[in-house]
C-alpha positions in Angstrom: 11.8 -37.4 -11.8 8.8 -35.2 -12.3 9.5 -31.6 -13.5 6.7 -29.0 -13.0 7.1 -27.0 -16.2 4.4 -24.5 -15.1 6.2 -23.7 -11.8 9.5 -23.3 -13.7 8.1 -20.6 -16.0 8.5 -17.8 -13.4 5.0 -16.5 -14.3 3.2 -14.7 -11.4 -0.6 -15.0 -11.4 -3.0 -12.2 -10.5 -6.5 -13.3 -9.7 -8.8 -10.2 -9.9 -11.5 -12.0 -7.7 -9.1 -11.5 -4.8 -9.8 -7.8 -4.9 -13.5 -8.0 -4.8 -15.0 -6.0 -1.9 -16.0 -7.9 1.2 -18.3 -5.1 2.2 -22.0 -5.9 2.4 -23.9 -3.8 0.0 -27.4 -2.6 0.9 -29.8 -0.8 -1.4 -31.8 2.2 -0.4 -34.6 3.4 -2.7 -35.4 7.1 -2.3 -39.0 6.3 -3.4 -39.9 5.5 0.3 -39.1 9.1 1.3 -41.3 10.7 -1.4 -44.8 12.0 -0.9 -47.1 9.3 -2.2 -43.9 7.7 -3.6 -44.0 10.3 -6.4 -42.8 13.8 -5.5 -40.4 15.5 -3.1 -42.3 17.7 -0.6 -39.8 19.0 1.9 -42.0 18.6 5.0 -43.0 15.0 4.2 -39.5 14.2 3.0 -38.0 15.3 6.4 -40.7 13.4 8.3 -40.0 10.2 6.3 -36.2 10.7 6.8 -36.7 11.0 10.6 -38.2 7.5 10.9 -35.5 5.7 8.8 -33.4 3.3 10.9 -30.0 4.4 9.6 -28.2 1.8 11.8 -29.0 -1.0 9.3 -26.4 0.7 7.1 -23.6 0.7 9.7 -20.2 -0.3 8.1 -21.9 -1.3 4.8 -21.8 0.1 1.3 -25.1 1.7 0.3 -26.4 1.8 -3.2 -28.9 4.7 -3.4 -31.4 4.6 -6.2 -34.9 5.9 -7.1 -37.2 3.3 -8.7 -39.9 5.8 -9.7 -39.8 8.6 -12.3 -39.5 11.6 -10.0 -37.6 14.8 -10.1 -35.1 14.7 -7.2 -33.5 18.0 -6.3 -29.8 17.9 -5.4 -30.4 18.8 -1.7 -32.1 15.3 -1.3 -28.8 13.6 -2.2 -26.9 15.9 0.1 -29.3 15.1 2.9 -28.9 11.4 2.4 -25.1 11.8 2.3 -25.3 13.7 5.6 -27.3 10.8 7.2 -25.0 8.1 5.8 -21.6 9.7 6.2 -21.1 8.9 9.9 -22.2 5.3 9.7 -21.9 3.8 6.2 -18.5 2.5 4.9 -19.4 3.9 1.4 -22.4 5.2 -0.5 -23.2 6.4 -3.9 -26.2 7.0 -6.2 -26.0 3.8 -8.4 -27.4 0.3 -8.4 -26.0 -2.5 -6.3 -24.1 -4.1 -9.2 -22.5 -0.8 -10.3 -21.6 0.0 -6.7 -19.9 -3.4 -6.3 -17.9 -2.8 -9.5 -16.9 0.7 -8.3 -15.6 -0.6 -5.0 -13.7 -3.4 -6.8 -12.2 -0.8 -9.2 -11.1 1.3 -6.2 -9.4 -1.7 -4.6 -7.6 -2.5 -7.9 -6.5 1.2 -8.3 -5.0 1.2 -4.8 -3.3 -2.2 -4.9 0.5 -2.4 -4.5 1.9 -3.8 -7.7 5.5 -3.4 -6.9 6.1 -7.2 -6.7 5.1 -7.5 -10.4 7.8 -5.1 -11.5 9.7 -6.6 -14.5 8.0 -9.9 -14.0 5.9 -12.1 -16.3 2.3 -11.8 -15.1 -0.8 -13.7 -16.1 -4.2 -12.2 -15.2 -6.3 -15.3 -14.5 -9.3 -16.0 -16.7 -12.7 -16.0 -14.9 -16.1 -15.6 -16.5 -17.5 -13.6 -13.5 -15.1 -10.7 -13.8 -16.4 -7.6 -15.5 -14.5 -6.5 -18.7 -13.7 -3.1 -17.2 -11.7 -4.7 -14.5 -9.5 -6.6 -17.0 -9.0 -3.2 -18.7 -8.0 -1.5 -15.5 -5.6 -4.4 -14.6 -4.0 -4.0 -18.0 -3.7 -0.2 -17.6 -2.0 -0.7 -14.2 0.3 -3.5 -15.2 1.6 -2.6 -18.7 3.9 0.2 -17.5 5.7 -2.1 -15.0 5.7 -5.7 -16.1 8.0 -7.5 -18.5 5.2 -9.6 -20.0 1.4 -9.4 -19.5 -0.7 -12.4 -20.2 -4.3 -13.6 -19.8 -5.6 -17.0 -19.0 -3.8 -19.6 -16.9 -0.1 -20.0 -16.1 0.1 -23.2 -18.1 -1.5 -21.8 -21.3 -1.5 -18.0 -21.2 -2.3 -15.7 -24.1 0.4 -13.0 -24.4 -1.2 -9.5 -24.3 1.9 -7.3 -24.0 5.7 -7.9 -24.0 8.3 -5.3 -23.4 10.7 -5.1 -26.3 14.3 -5.7 -25.5 16.5 -2.7 -26.2 
């Protein structure tokens, strides 16, 4: 009879990729709103703002950036937030990759971990997961798990183990 030793370990797996956002992320470069793509002039800025099709950002995450070296006053960001607030799912001043990681972190911070309480947990190894997410998973899991591991269920590396009192 075949015995599945991996299944008998009682180790629960956590795959961080499962918590990656499924929101589409669009980028928006402030440069297109600037006078001659270089400076903020209120009149020209407001005119440029008025012709933007904001509907393309509906229910999406928006990564706002400025690809030119320009001094952007804070009211510009406030104006963009006012335009995006009623339609975008999320927005922030950062590049697309940083915004994706931020959304991923938010999901990990809000996930229910109660089913991992006092369990042996392995966080699955994946080359496409940012290091900061492994750190966040560790921060969230160490207080509640019996054992925290990294890798695969069959050959995990033990990171933390509660001492028996």
